[in-house]
C-alpha positions in Angstrom: -12.2 13.3 -0.9 -8.3 12.0 -0.9 -7.9 8.8 -2.7 -7.0 6.0 -0.3 -5.6 2.6 -0.2 -5.8 -0.1 2.4 -2.8 -1.5 3.9 -1.7 -4.0 6.7 0.7 -6.6 7.8 0.4 -10.0 7.0 0.3 -11.6 10.0 2.2 -15.1 9.0 5.6 -13.1 8.1 4.9 -9.2 9.0 5.3 -8.3 5.2 3.5 -5.1 4.2 0.4 -5.8 1.9 -2.2 -3.9 0.3 -5.8 -4.7 -0.1 -6.9 -5.6 -3.6 -10.2 -5.1 -6.0 -11.0 -9.0 -5.6 -10.8 -9.0 -1.8 -7.3 -10.5 -1.3 -3.8 -9.3 -0.4 -1.2 -8.6 -2.5 2.5 -7.7 -1.6 2.8 -5.4 -4.2 1.7 -1.8 -4.1 0.6 -1.6 -7.9 -1.9 -4.0 -7.3 -4.0 -1.9 -4.6 -7.4 -1.1 -5.1 -8.4 2.7 -4.7 -10.8 4.0 -2.7 -12.5 7.4 -4.0 -15.6 7.5 -2.2 -16.8 7.8 1.8 -18.4 4.7 0.8 -15.5 2.4 -0.9 -13.9 3.6 2.5 -16.3 2.1 4.6 -16.3 -1.1 2.6 -12.5 -1.3 2.8 -12.7 -0.8 6.7 -14.9 -3.6 7.1 -12.4 -5.9 4.6 -10.0 -5.2 6.8 -12.1 -5.7 10.2 -12.7 -9.0 8.5 -9.1 -9.7 7.5 -7.7 -9.4 11.1 -10.8 -11.3 12.8 -9.4 -14.3 10.6 -5.9 -13.5 11.2 -4.9 -12.6 7.9 -3.5 -9.6 8.6 -2.8 -6.9 11.5 -2.4 -3.0 11.9 -4.9 -2.2 8.8 -5.1 1.1 7.8 -6.0 3.3 4.9 -3.6 5.6 3.5 -3.8 8.6 1.6 -2.4 8.7 -2.0 -2.4 10.7 -5.1 -1.9 9.8 -8.8 1.4 10.5 -10.2 2.2 9.5 -13.7 -0.4 7.1 -14.2 0.2 5.1 -11.0 -0.6 6.1 -7.4 2.0 7.3 -5.1 1.8 7.2 -1.2 1.6 10.5 0.3 3.4 10.2 3.6 7.4 9.1 3.1 6.6 5.8 5.9 4.4 4.5 3.6 6.3 5.1 0.3 9.4 3.1 2.1 6.9 0.4 2.7 5.7 0.0 -0.8 9.2 0.3 -2.6 11.1 -1.5 0.2 13.7 -1.1 3.0 16.2 2.1 2.6 18.9 0.0 2.9 18.5 -2.2 -0.5 21.5 -1.9 -2.7 19.6 -0.2 -5.1 17.7 2.3 -2.5 20.4 5.1 -3.7 18.6 4.9 -7.1 15.4 5.3 -5.9 13.3 8.3 -5.7 10.5 9.6 -3.8 7.8 8.2 -6.2 9.6 4.8 -6.1 10.9 5.1 -9.4 14.5 3.9 -10.4 17.3 5.9 -12.0 19.9 3.9 -14.0 23.3 5.0 -14.2 25.1 3.8 -17.3 
């Protein structure tokens, strides 16, 4: 089974957020809890329905991730962009597909 992370948009401001192990939502992709079993995915989906019902988030979905250099990376480019910020940001030209930045000296 592929590893999965639960993502959504916060209802109050539309920002992308990720579901955390403590049951909260974070703006930081690196804070996300990872589901590695079908049972964990079911629990994440239940948490998503509860958060949607209480008007905390919208558009909650499970996304596939993989481990890369000790952290997790979204498999789809769309989700990498959501995790790392807009491609129009001034630092985007130095950002690789894994969200890591190159520094020019």
